[in-house]
C-alpha positions as CSV (number, residue, x, y, z in Angstrom):
1,M,81.5,115.1,91.1
2,L,85.0,115.1,92.2
3,V,84.8,113.1,95.3
4,K,83.1,110.1,93.2
5,F,86.2,110.1,90.6
6,F,89.2,111.5,92.7
7,I,88.4,108.8,96.0
8,N,89.0,105.9,94.1
9,A,90.5,105.5,90.8
10,A,88.5,102.4,90.1
11,N,85.2,104.4,90.1
12,S,83.1,105.3,87.0
13,G,79.8,106.5,86.1
14,Y,77.7,107.2,83.4
15,L,75.3,110.2,82.7
16,N,71.8,108.8,83.7
17,G,73.4,107.0,86.8
18,L,75.4,109.8,88.1
19,A,72.3,112.2,87.5
20,I,70.2,110.0,89.8
21,E,73.0,109.2,92.2
22,F,73.4,112.7,92.8
23,G,69.8,114.0,92.0
24,E,70.6,116.7,89.4
25,S,69.2,117.0,85.9
26,T,71.1,115.1,82.8
27,N,71.9,118.4,81.2
28,A,73.8,119.7,84.6
29,I,75.6,116.4,84.8
30,R,76.3,116.5,81.2
31,R,77.8,120.3,81.3
32,E,79.9,118.9,84.4
33,L,81.0,115.8,82.6
34,N,82.1,117.7,79.5
35,N,84.0,120.5,81.7
36,L,85.8,117.8,83.4
37,S,86.5,115.8,80.1
38,D,87.7,118.8,78.4
39,A,90.2,119.8,81.2
40,G,91.5,116.3,80.7
41,Y,91.0,115.3,84.3
42,L,88.2,112.4,83.2
43,V,88.7,109.7,80.8
44,Q,85.8,108.3,78.8
45,W,84.9,105.5,77.0
46,K,81.9,103.7,75.3
47,N,80.3,100.2,76.7
48,K,77.5,98.9,74.8
49,N,75.2,102.4,74.4
50,K,76.6,104.4,77.6
51,I,79.6,106.3,77.9
52,V,81.5,105.8,80.9
53,Y,83.6,108.5,82.6
54,A,86.4,107.8,85.2
55,A,89.3,109.8,86.8
56,N,92.2,110.1,84.2
57,T,94.9,108.4,86.5
58,K,97.5,109.5,83.7
59,H,96.9,113.6,84.4
60,A,99.6,115.4,86.0
61,L,97.3,116.7,88.6
62,F,95.7,113.4,89.4
63,E,97.4,112.6,92.3
64,V,96.8,116.3,93.8
65,L,93.1,116.4,93.0
66,Q,93.2,113.0,95.0
67,K,95.1,114.6,98.1
68,I,92.7,117.4,97.8
69,V,89.4,115.4,97.7
70,R,90.6,113.1,100.8
71,K,91.7,116.3,102.8
72,H,88.2,118.0,102.4
73,L,86.7,114.4,103.4
74,G,88.6,114.7,106.6
75,L,90.5,111.3,105.6
76,E,93.8,112.6,106.5
77,Q,92.9,114.0,109.9
78,I,91.0,110.4,110.7
79,V,94.7,108.7,109.7
80,E,96.2,111.2,111.7
81,S,93.9,111.2,114.4
82,V,94.1,107.0,115.1
83,L,98.1,106.6,114.3
84,L,98.7,110.0,116.9
85,Q,96.9,107.9,119.9
86,M,97.2,104.4,118.9
87,G,100.4,103.7,116.6
88,D,100.4,100.2,116.3
89,V,97.9,100.3,114.1
90,R,98.8,98.2,110.8
91,K,96.1,99.1,108.0
92,I,93.4,101.7,108.1
93,I,90.6,101.0,105.8
94,L,87.8,103.4,103.7
95,I,84.8,101.1,103.2
96,G,81.0,102.2,102.7
97,D,79.4,105.2,100.7
98,Y,82.7,107.1,100.8
99,A,84.7,104.6,99.6
100,F,82.6,105.0,96.0
101,G,82.5,108.5,96.0
102,R,79.4,109.2,98.2
103,D,79.5,112.1,100.6
104,T,76.4,110.7,102.7
105,G,78.0,112.2,106.2
106,T,78.8,108.9,107.8
107,V,82.5,107.6,107.3
108,K,82.9,104.0,107.7
109,V,86.6,102.8,108.5
110,I,88.1,99.4,109.2
111,L,91.2,99.2,111.3
112,I,93.4,96.4,111.3
113,A,95.5,96.3,114.8
114,D,96.4,93.6,117.7
115,Q,95.1,96.1,120.6
116,L,93.0,99.3,120.2
117,D,91.7,101.3,123.3
118,T,88.1,101.2,122.4
119,A,87.3,103.6,124.8
120,Y,89.7,106.1,123.1
121,L,88.0,105.6,120.0
122,K,84.7,106.2,121.1
123,K,86.0,109.6,122.0
124,L,87.8,110.1,119.0
125,Q,84.4,109.5,117.1
126,Q,82.7,112.6,118.8
127,K,86.1,115.0,118.4
128,L,86.4,113.8,114.5
129,K,82.2,114.5,114.2
130,T,83.2,118.2,115.3
131,I,86.5,118.3,113.4
132,I,85.4,117.2,109.7
133,E,81.4,117.6,110.3
134,R,80.9,113.9,109.3
135,T,80.1,110.8,111.6
136,V,83.0,108.4,111.4
137,V,82.2,104.9,112.6
138,F,85.5,102.5,113.2
139,Y,85.4,98.6,112.6
140,I,87.8,96.5,114.4
141,N,89.5,93.9,112.8
142,I,86.7,92.7,110.4
143,P,87.2,91.4,106.8
144,V,87.8,94.1,104.2
145,P,85.6,94.0,101.1
146,N,86.9,94.4,97.8
147,E,85.7,97.9,97.7
148,G,87.8,99.2,100.4
149,I,90.4,101.8,100.0
150,V,93.6,101.6,102.3
151,L,94.3,105.0,103.7
152,Y,97.3,103.9,105.9
153,D,99.4,100.6,105.7
154,N,102.2,100.5,108.0
155,N,104.3,97.7,105.4
156,V,104.0,100.4,102.8
157,T,106.6,103.6,102.8
158,P,104.9,106.8,101.9
159,N,106.3,107.9,98.2
160,N,106.9,111.3,99.2
């Protein structure tokens, strides 16, 4: 559930929807939502007849939890591996299920760059599958959907 809420601060969910998404009982999901809310990690609000939950971006540990989730999923490894061999990448954007917080086993990433070594990318896909235990699919210079999460932007200076 941490992946769902902390991969992207814009992700939200409600009890029945989360139960269906995770294939768990509503009681199990309710307990977890209550635990995370009681700890202050999630905020909640009422929308019609549903209580909606989302990550509490004002919590002191929000950024730490987000980094842990991204590291757990291997996103840092993907960024480092791409930049190490292909330094002229302008942006790396996460799309697909992982952008919505669903750990489905296939990580989809858009690379925005002028020239990329596609032969190296194919080797990198195999290497990453072994390291992060997930399939990585790279898309090159395609339009970025609204739900994409920017993992790297060479125009943004890191804040740490």
